[in-house]
C-alpha positions, 0 to 999 in steps of 0.5 A, a space after each residue: 267229242 267237244 273241241 277242248 278234247 279234240 285238240 288234245 286227242 283227235 288223231 293223236 295216239 301215244 307213240 307205238 314204239 316207245 309209249 311217248 305221249 307227245 308225237 315224235 319228230 320224225 326227222 328223216 328224209 327217207 325210209 328203209 324198205 324191205 324191197 321196192 314198194 315193200 314199206 311201212 306206209 312211208 317212202 320219202 319225206 316230201 310225200 309223207 312224214 309220220 309227224 305230218 300225218 298226225 297233224 293232218 289228222 288232227 286238223 281234219 278233226 278240228 274243222 269237221 273234215 275228212 282230210 287236211 293237207 299241210 304246206 310250208 306256209 299259208 301262201 303255199 297252201 293257197 298256191 296249192 288251191 289255185 293250182 286246182 284251176 286252169 288258164 281261163 278260169 275266174 276267181 272272185 275275192 274280197 276287195 279287202 283281202 290279205 295283201 299277200 293273197 292278192 299278190 299271189 293271185 295278181 302277180 303269180 297266177 294272172 300271167 298264167 291266165 287266171 283272172 281275179 275280180 276284187 269285190 265287197 263280199 258282204 253284198 250277195 247281189 254284188 257277188 251274184 252280178 260278178 259271177 261269169 261262166 268262167 268263175 270257178 272259185 270264190 275266195 272268202 276271208 271272214 273276218 277280213 284282214 284287216 277291216 274285219 268285215 263279215 261274209 255270210 258263208 252259208 249264204 254264199 255257198 247256197 248262192 253258188 250251189 250247183 254252179 260248179 264253183 268252189 268256195 274256199 274260206 280263209 279261216 285264219 282270223 277265226 280259227 277252228 275254235 270260233 268258226 267251222 266253214 265246212 259245216 256252212 257249206 264251204 268246199 275248202 278251208 285254209 289256215 295260215 297255221 303260223 297264226 292262232 294254230 301255232 300260237 307262239 310266233 315260232 313257226 311258219 305253216 299252212 293247211 287246207 281242210 276239206 270233206 270232199 275226197 276228190 278234192 283231197 286227192 288232187 291237193 295231196 298230189 299238188 302237195 307232193 308234186 309241187 313240194 311245198 311241204 312243212 318239216 317235221 319240226 314245224 308240224 310238231 310245233 303246230 301240234 304243240 300250239 293246238 293243244 292250247 288253242 281254245 284256252 288262248 282264244 278265249 283270253 284273246 277274245 275277252 281281251 279284244 272286247 275290252 280293248 275295242 270298248 276302250 278305243 271306241 271312247 278315246 278322243 283321238 280315235 275315229 273308228 274302231 272295227 270289231 265285229 263284237 259291236 252291235 253297231 258293226 254291220 256284220 254283227 248278226 252274221 258273225 254272231 250266227 256263224 262264230 262262237 265269239 268275235 275273235 282277237 283282232 281289232 282295227 282302228 284309225 285316227 281322226 288324224 288320217 295321216 301316216 305320220 299320226 299312225 307312225 307316232 302311235 306305232 313308235 310309242 307302244 311298249 307291250 304291243 310290238 310293231 310287227 307283221 303277223 298275228 295270233 301269238 300269245 303276245 300282242 302285236 300292232 301293225 300298219 296295214 297300208 305299209 306292211 301286210 297290205 302294201 301290195 294292194 293298189 292304193 286306189 283299191 285299198 282306200 276304196 275298201 276303207 283301208 286308210 293311211 292311219 289304220 292300225 291293226 291289233 292282234 290282241 294277246 293273252 297278257 293282262 288286259 289292264 296293262 295292254 289298255 294302259 300301253 295304248 293309252 300312253 301311246 295315244 297321248 
């Protein structure tokens, strides 16, 4: 089954009671049983909900996995994965990872004895030299947020094969339409479904997908025991968004390529970070493991001050200055003061995340209007 058919049909059936073509929102906290333990597969809504079940089956199919486990946010999903580890375990993660992910590892799990090293994941030799006997998880973002570095998923998975090290890929930026990490050897895929999967900036949600049944069972236990589950309305909204994922991503990718080409030729722009450029150091890997280059573009100015960036951010009209990404509307953000403010400044600058760096989540508006908006903001 092709992807454009999967998003609409995989794991989804008309409601057996009414024939409703859309999955119902089962807004209930509990389920009537004929007697203790004699039920229809549902006992309590923290543990199971029929709307969530349909979404989990759909997400598993989109990532070519066997199981998807849904959480109340992307960070709640990450929290569930880190709970697979124990005190004394070691994590390797990208040095330009999402600031919220770093905060979770550094401020929440480090005090419990789980250590994290931040390294540039583009260099396999650096990954290999940082693996210790305690390393139990390699956390990959690709493309990374916000520097859009590309990590060779297959090569990393082959590097750690047989070493009892899990590989998890945060696939939020690419979405399952552009990249399927499980097919490249990853053990786990994470999505902040808030972003491209939902696609309409109206829901907070997260998910983990795997084809390892033992890992799935542990994650379902954590989902229920820790309780960070999404409500049925949230699950319905993600299901609704997924139906147009491929159409939205095609337009976002098309627009992003044109905007990146506009920016690279602008006299005020210092550099444009976009894996679709043949000059991008990860271009060939991205071309190999992705179906397109995504809807995210980052750029900084020749004037490297925060004030210069803030001037641009305050002038855009169609690009809204806001956190998040992946919606139908275009957004512009300032990672140093917004999404990545929790990263230590020294680490941030070392990775190349400058004070003037701006991140664009390119939406599906008319691209000529978006370019005109950036042009007037850069004057």
